[in-house]
C-alpha positions as CSV (number, residue, x, y, z in Angstrom):
1,M,230.3,-7.7,106.5
2,D,226.8,-6.6,107.8
3,D,227.3,-3.9,106.1
4,L,228.1,-5.6,102.5
5,M,224.7,-7.7,103.3
6,K,222.3,-4.5,103.3
7,E,223.6,-3.5,99.9
8,G,222.0,-5.9,98.4
9,S,220.9,-9.6,98.6
10,P,221.4,-12.2,96.1
11,P,219.0,-13.7,94.0
12,T,216.8,-16.2,95.6
13,S,217.3,-19.0,92.9
14,L,219.7,-21.4,93.9
15,T,220.0,-22.2,90.2
16,H,220.6,-18.6,89.4
17,R,223.6,-18.7,91.9
18,A,225.6,-21.2,90.7
19,G,225.1,-20.2,87.3
20,L,226.7,-17.2,88.1
21,F,229.5,-18.7,90.3
22,V,230.2,-21.3,87.1
23,L,230.3,-18.0,84.7
24,F,232.4,-15.8,86.9
25,L,234.8,-18.8,86.9
26,F,235.1,-19.0,84.1
27,C,235.7,-15.1,83.1
28,A,238.6,-15.0,86.0
29,L,240.1,-18.1,84.7
30,A,240.4,-16.2,81.3
31,I,242.7,-13.7,83.3
32,F,244.3,-15.2,85.8
33,L,245.0,-19.0,84.8
34,F,245.2,-18.2,80.8
35,G,246.0,-14.8,81.2
36,S,249.0,-14.6,83.3
37,N,252.1,-13.2,82.3
38,Y,254.1,-14.7,85.1
39,L,254.6,-18.2,83.7
40,R,254.4,-19.3,80.2
41,V,252.4,-22.9,80.4
42,F,249.2,-21.6,77.3
43,P,250.0,-20.1,74.1
44,S,248.1,-17.1,75.4
45,N,250.6,-16.7,78.9
46,G,252.3,-13.4,78.2
47,N,250.2,-12.9,74.4
48,T,249.7,-9.0,73.8
49,A,246.9,-9.9,71.7
50,Y,244.7,-12.0,74.0
51,S,245.7,-9.3,77.0
52,L,244.0,-6.5,74.7
53,G,241.2,-8.8,73.3
54,L,240.2,-9.8,76.7
55,A,240.1,-5.8,78.1
56,A,238.3,-4.8,75.3
57,V,235.0,-7.3,75.4
58,F,234.8,-6.9,79.4
59,L,235.2,-3.4,79.5
60,A,232.2,-3.6,76.4
61,V,230.3,-5.5,78.4
62,A,230.6,-3.4,81.9
63,V,229.7,-0.4,79.3
64,L,226.2,-2.2,77.7
65,F,225.2,-3.3,80.8
66,K,225.5,0.2,83.0
67,R,223.0,1.4,80.0
68,S,220.5,-1.8,80.3
69,E,218.3,-1.2,82.8
70,R,218.0,-5.4,82.7
71,F,221.5,-5.5,83.1
72,V,222.9,-2.3,85.2
73,R,223.3,-4.7,88.7
74,Y,226.1,-6.6,86.9
75,W,227.9,-3.8,85.4
76,R,230.4,-2.9,88.2
77,I,231.5,-6.5,88.2
78,A,232.3,-6.6,84.4
79,Y,234.4,-3.9,85.3
80,A,236.0,-5.3,88.0
81,F,236.8,-8.2,85.9
82,F,238.0,-5.8,83.2
83,V,240.4,-3.9,85.7
84,A,241.9,-7.0,86.3
85,S,242.3,-8.5,82.6
86,A,244.0,-4.4,82.3
87,V,246.3,-5.5,85.0
88,N,247.7,-8.5,82.3
89,L,247.9,-6.0,79.9
90,V,250.0,-3.3,81.5
91,S,251.9,-5.9,83.0
92,V,252.7,-7.7,79.8
93,V,253.5,-4.4,78.2
94,F,255.7,-3.6,80.7
95,A,257.4,-6.5,81.7
96,G,260.6,-5.5,80.4
97,Y,261.7,-2.9,82.5
98,N,262.4,-4.8,85.2
99,T,265.2,-6.6,83.8
100,R,266.5,-2.6,82.7
101,I,265.9,-1.3,86.8
102,A,267.8,-4.1,87.9
103,H,270.5,-3.7,85.5
104,L,270.5,0.5,86.7
105,L,270.6,-0.8,90.5
106,G,273.1,-3.1,89.8
107,V,271.1,-5.9,91.4
108,P,270.8,-9.4,89.3
109,L,267.4,-10.6,89.5
110,E,268.4,-13.5,90.9
111,T,269.8,-12.5,94.1
112,T,267.5,-11.8,97.0
113,Q,267.8,-7.7,96.4
114,G,267.1,-8.6,92.8
115,L,263.8,-11.3,93.5
116,A,262.6,-8.5,96.0
117,I,263.1,-5.3,93.6
118,G,261.3,-7.5,90.8
119,K,258.1,-8.4,92.6
120,L,257.9,-4.8,94.1
121,Y,257.8,-3.7,90.2
122,D,255.2,-6.0,89.5
123,A,253.4,-4.8,92.3
124,L,253.6,-1.6,91.5
125,L,252.6,-1.7,88.1
126,V,249.1,-3.8,89.2
127,I,248.2,-1.7,92.2
128,I,248.9,1.7,90.1
129,T,246.6,0.0,87.2
130,I,243.6,-0.7,89.9
131,L,244.0,2.1,91.9
132,V,243.4,4.8,88.6
133,L,240.7,2.3,86.6
134,T,238.5,2.3,90.2
135,R,238.8,5.9,90.7
136,L,237.9,6.0,86.8
137,S,234.9,4.6,87.0
138,G,233.4,7.0,90.2
139,A,234.4,4.4,92.8
140,D,236.4,5.7,95.8
141,L,239.2,3.4,97.3
142,G,237.0,1.9,100.1
143,S,235.3,-0.2,97.0
144,L,239.0,-2.1,97.3
145,F,238.8,-2.5,100.7
146,L,241.6,0.0,101.1
147,K,240.5,1.5,104.4
148,K,240.6,1.0,107.9
149,G,237.8,-0.8,109.4
150,N,238.4,-3.2,112.0
151,L,242.0,-2.0,112.0
152,R,242.6,-3.6,115.2
153,L,241.5,-6.9,114.7
154,G,243.0,-7.4,111.1
155,L,246.3,-6.3,112.3
156,G,246.1,-8.5,115.2
157,I,245.3,-11.3,113.9
158,G,248.0,-10.8,111.0
159,A,250.7,-9.9,113.2
160,L,250.1,-13.2,115.2
161,V,250.6,-14.9,112.0
162,L,253.3,-13.0,110.3
163,F,255.2,-13.7,113.8
164,N,254.2,-17.1,113.8
165,F,255.3,-18.1,110.4
166,L,258.3,-15.9,110.6
167,T,259.6,-18.2,113.8
168,S,258.5,-21.2,111.9
169,A,261.0,-20.5,109.2
170,L,263.6,-19.7,111.7
171,I,263.3,-22.6,113.2
172,F,263.5,-25.2,110.5
173,Y,265.6,-22.9,108.3
174,A,267.6,-20.2,109.4
175,P,270.9,-23.1,110.0
176,A,270.6,-23.8,106.0
177,Y,272.3,-19.9,106.3
178,G,275.7,-20.8,107.8
179,S,275.5,-16.8,108.8
180,M,273.5,-14.3,110.4
181,A,274.6,-11.7,107.6
182,A,273.0,-13.9,104.9
183,L,269.8,-15.1,107.0
184,A,269.2,-11.5,107.8
185,S,269.5,-10.5,104.0
186,A,267.2,-13.1,103.3
187,I,264.4,-11.9,106.1
188,V,264.9,-8.1,105.1
189,W,264.4,-8.3,101.0
190,G,261.9,-11.6,102.4
191,T,259.7,-8.8,103.5
192,L,259.9,-6.8,100.7
193,F,258.9,-9.6,98.6
194,A,256.4,-10.4,100.7
195,F,254.4,-7.8,101.5
196,S,254.8,-6.3,97.6
197,N,253.2,-9.9,96.7
198,A,250.6,-9.6,99.3
199,L,249.2,-6.7,98.6
200,L,249.8,-7.3,94.3
201,E,247.6,-10.3,95.2
202,E,245.0,-9.4,97.7
203,L,243.7,-6.1,95.9
204,W,244.1,-8.1,92.6
205,F,242.1,-11.5,93.3
206,R,239.8,-10.4,96.3
207,G,239.8,-6.5,96.9
208,L,238.3,-5.6,93.4
209,F,235.4,-8.0,93.5
210,L,234.4,-9.1,96.8
211,K,232.3,-6.0,97.3
212,H,230.4,-6.3,94.1
213,L,230.3,-10.3,93.8
214,V,228.7,-10.3,97.4
215,P,225.1,-8.9,96.4
216,L,225.2,-11.5,93.3
217,I,226.2,-14.7,94.9
218,G,226.2,-14.2,98.7
219,V,229.2,-14.1,101.1
220,I,229.7,-18.0,101.4
221,G,229.2,-18.2,97.2
222,T,232.0,-15.0,97.2
223,V,234.8,-16.4,99.5
224,L,234.7,-19.6,98.0
225,L,234.3,-18.4,94.0
226,T,237.5,-16.0,95.0
227,S,239.7,-18.5,97.2
228,L,238.9,-20.8,94.0
229,W,240.2,-18.5,91.2
230,F,242.9,-17.6,93.4
231,S,244.4,-21.3,93.9
232,L,243.9,-22.4,90.3
233,P,246.5,-20.3,88.7
234,H,248.9,-22.0,90.8
235,A,249.1,-25.1,89.2
236,L,251.0,-22.9,86.5
237,A,253.6,-23.5,89.5
238,V,254.1,-27.2,87.7
239,S,256.9,-25.4,85.5
240,Y,259.0,-25.2,88.8
241,M,257.9,-27.4,91.4
242,P,257.5,-31.3,91.2
243,S,254.2,-32.2,90.0
244,A,253.6,-34.6,92.2
245,V,253.3,-31.3,95.1
246,I,251.0,-29.0,93.0
247,P,247.8,-30.5,94.3
248,I,249.4,-29.7,97.8
249,F,249.8,-26.5,96.9
250,L,246.6,-26.0,95.3
251,V,245.0,-27.2,98.9
252,N,247.4,-24.6,100.5
253,T,246.6,-21.5,98.7
254,F,242.5,-22.2,98.1
255,T,242.4,-22.3,102.3
256,L,245.1,-19.3,102.3
257,G,242.2,-17.5,100.2
258,L,239.8,-18.8,102.4
259,A,241.5,-17.1,105.5
260,C,241.8,-13.8,103.4
261,G,238.5,-13.6,101.9
262,I,237.0,-14.4,106.0
263,L,239.1,-11.8,107.5
264,I,239.0,-8.9,104.7
265,L,234.8,-9.2,105.1
266,K,234.9,-9.7,108.7
267,T,236.9,-6.7,109.3
268,N,235.6,-5.0,106.3
269,S,239.2,-3.8,105.4
270,I,242.0,-5.7,103.4
271,W,245.2,-4.7,106.0
272,G,244.8,-8.0,107.9
273,A,244.9,-10.4,104.7
274,V,247.7,-8.6,103.5
275,M,249.5,-9.5,106.9
276,I,248.9,-13.1,106.9
277,H,249.5,-13.6,102.9
278,A,252.8,-11.8,103.7
279,A,253.6,-14.2,106.4
280,A,252.8,-17.4,104.1
281,D,255.3,-15.6,101.3
282,L,258.0,-14.9,103.7
283,F,257.7,-18.6,104.9
284,L,258.1,-19.9,101.3
285,F,261.1,-17.3,100.9
286,I,262.8,-18.1,103.3
287,A,262.5,-21.7,103.2
288,V,262.9,-21.5,99.4
289,L,266.6,-19.9,99.5
290,A,267.7,-22.2,102.2
291,T,267.1,-25.1,99.8
292,H,268.6,-23.7,97.3
């Protein structure tokens, strides 16, 4: 976190920082909420033209900012929004292939194996897109926090949280599986699902942005903003969750975002956050399967 602060100080004007906070939030929601391909709530969800247009706008702004002496300090964050929007474009173009892959493997998508394989496929699309476009910009993978950092602290905290969440899931939901084979299958495939989703979302929602936001809006503003734009798109869960629980789900995801953002900045690495995010996803995977 200290290294990030040395790279630049946020604007001294609170009004300036607040304005950037709101602007960046709108940009993020255009990508993560209205551009999401995972659920179809808005006409723009899963819309190729929308994804292509949004990515083109962010790329054009990034190029203009890079060439402008006045706005050059904003080109990296504009490019990060371009990369995030390009993920949606790639995902919508290649979305149908997960079904084909599952069919070739003889695995129905609605099974535990199918859910895990589908999520791994989604994660590969997101991760490869982010890595390729980041390297094309001249940035290294360290800019995404894909580095060691304080690995002992990050993995130590992550492992404790993962163990706690897994044992909690087993305490409450193991009896519902009826057999050790069914429970073992849920744990194995749930672990693949959880880590795939955790790395996908930590890179996409946080790793891509944290390093470029801190010099503009400060550490506190950065953690709050990325947690907010991580939680709000989860309101789309209203399509498969009772509407009454959505506010609780938003609080749940917002606080998870706070924990992950703080841990990434504290350890200068994404891996601890991936583990605690995977812990939460694994708990949900086991719990949801147990109640269906």
